[in-house]
N, C-alpha and C positions, 0 to 999 in steps of 0.2 A: 529806424527799419525793421518791420514786425514780420518777422520767418516762420513761414509753418513747412515743417519735413514732413512729405507724404513718401513713405517707403513701407513696407511689409516686414524686413531686414532689421531687427534691433542692432544688429553691428553696424548697419549702413547709416542708420539713425542716429546712433552713438556718435561715431566718426564725425558726420556731418557737424553735431552740436557742439563737438570738441573744436574744431574749425574754425566755426562761426564766431568762438568765445573770444578770439583773439581780432576780432573787427569792430572798433568802435562804432560802427554805423548801425550796427543790430543794434537794436534796445532790449528786443524780446524775443524768443524762440517755443515755440510748441510743435509736438509730433503728432501724426497722425499713422494708425497701421495699415489704414486701408482707404476706399474712395469715399464709403459710407460715414466713417471715423471724420475723416479730411470737412466732408461737408457742414456736419456738425461743428466742428473747431472754427469753419471758414465763419460761421454765423455767431459763434462766441467770443474766438480769438481776434476776429477782424484782421488776420493778416495782411501786410502790402505785399509780398511775395510769397511763392511757394517753390519748395525745393521738391519737385515731383519724379518720382520712380513711373517707368513707362511699364512694365511687365508685372502687375500685381494681380492675385487672384479675385476673382469675382468681377472686376471691372478695371480694364488699364487706366494708364494715367494719361492716354491721349482721350478715351471716353469721360474721364473725369473731367478734363479740360474742356470738354466740349458742354460738360454738364453745371460749371460755374455759375452761381446767379450774378444777374445784372446789379450793381457792378462788382465786378471782378478783380481778385488781384491778379498781378502780373504772375508769370509761369517760368522758371529755368526747370529744363528736365535733366534729371540723373539717371543714368541706366548703364549696365553693363555690357549692351549694345549698341555698337556704332552704325545698324542698316535700319535705325528709325529717325535719323536725324533729318533727313526732308523732310519726313510727316511732321516732325515738331517744328519744322521751321514753316510750316503750311499752317498751324494752329498757332502760329504767331509765338513762339516761345520768346524768349529775352534773349537765351543762349542754352546750350547742349552742352552737358557735362559729360564725361565718361567715367565710370567707376575705375580702382579706387579713384577718390576724387583728390586732383592735383591741387595743393593748397593755392599756389600761384594762380592756377586756372579758375578757382573758386574767387579769388579776390577780384580779378577781371571782370567774372559774372556778376559779383556784388556792385563792383562800380559801374557795370549798364543798366542794373537796376536803381542804382540811386540816382545816376542821370537823367533816366526817365521819370521817376518820381520827383526830381526836380524840374523838370521842364512844364509838370501840371501846373498851373495856376490855384495860388494858394492851396499849394500840397501841403498836408498833413497826414499822421498816421491815420490809418483807419477808413482814408478816402482813396477810391480805386476809378481808376480808367478801365474801361471795358475793350480788352481785348480788339483787333478788328477780327473781321469773320475769319474763320477757319475754312480752310479751300481743300476738298477733295479728301476728307478723313475717312476712312473706310469703318464707319463707326456703327455697330450692331445694338447698343442700347445707352439707355442716358439713363442718371441718377436724378430723382425727383424727391425732394424733401416736403411734406406738410405735417404741420404738427408733432414737431420734433421726430418723426418716421420716415425713413429713406427707403423709396422700394424702385427696384428696378423696371423701365419701360422699355420694352423690346421696340427698336424702329420701326419693324416689320409689321407689329402690331398695331401702329399708330393710324387710324383711318384718315384722320383730320385736325385741324391745329386752328383754334379760334381764340383771340387775344379778350383778357378778362383782365382790363385795368392795366396794372403794372405785372401783368403775369400772362402766359399763356394756358390754354386748358388743350392737355394731350388726349384725344379721345382714342381711345385703344379697344374699345366694343365691351370691354366689362365697367369702366369708370372716367373719369374725365381728371385726372392729377393736376393740378396748378404747377408750372414752373417760374421761378421768377427770372424773367427773360422776356424779350421784344419779339414779336413775329419776325420782323427781319432780321433780325440778329441769328435765329435759330434757324429759319431756311437758308442761310450761307453757310451754316454748320452742317445742317444734316444731310445736304446734298440735294441736286436735281431730281431726283423722284417724289419732292413735294412740290407743289407749284400755287402760286396766289391765285385764288379764286374769286375772292371779295377783299373789300377792304379790311373785314375784321377777321378774315379766314385764308387757310390752305389747305389742300386736300393731296393726299399721297394715291398719285396716279396708277398703282396696281389696284388699288382697291376701287377705280370706278365702274360701275357697269354701265350706264348710259348719262345722256346731258339732255335736259328735257328745258326748252328756252321759250319764254314767250314771246310775242310779238316785237315786244322793243328791245328783245335781247336779253333781259335779266331771267332768271329762273333757278333751277336747282340740280343739284347733281347727285344722281341715288347711286349708292353704293351697294357692292356686291353680298352686305350682310344687310342689306335692306335701308339703312340708315341714308340720312339726306343733309347734303351741305349746300351752304346759301351761295348762288352763283350771280356775278354780277356782268352786265354788259361792257365793262372795262376792260374785264380778265377773262372772258370765255374766248378771245382769238388766240392767248397765249395756252390756255388750258388746252385748246383743240390742238395746236401744234405739237405742244407736247407729250399729246397723244397719240398723235403722227407719227411722231419721233420713237416712240416707245415700242409700238407695235410693227 
């Protein structure tokens, strides 16, 4: 099992590395100091699991978990605060450990990780299951990596989202960065303010100015910034219902 430790504090990373050294099932360990470095390491190191701190500068562990590329490594949160437990398990964490990490408690978490990995058909290091969608996370931003550059995309700035092969494009008014994720998976993560409006698109409700539909029920959504989003008759009732509930 390949483990990536993600924590902004060097002593915490060192302690986890020492504890992991005593486990035969751990074949490789690497470290990242923040969410940006973690995404880069995930792409090159290909971990099976993350030992992930929650409170970190810039972007939290919860936000990093929502930004993981698909397929994603499994996640065990390691934090000094016990009031994040419910939100961590909403994010489908395999386990939740409190600092300073108890060796026996870490061993149980590693056993859970290995059990989950063993349940995958033809499991091998570097292959990952995408965790089930996260529910109810108060996300403010996502990390998006393109061509080796990682940027923060604020959730509030995203006008709409569209599919692009194995990626989604996040239209934020200035650009449309690509994130390696499915549209359905991202919508389950970022919450009910985003509603599917087309087979290949979803719209952020606060950015809707008006809806223009033709006789067949298809049409487009006009945004407050002047942009347009495709609308299909299949999804039009859901968009209208969500707008009515919002306002």
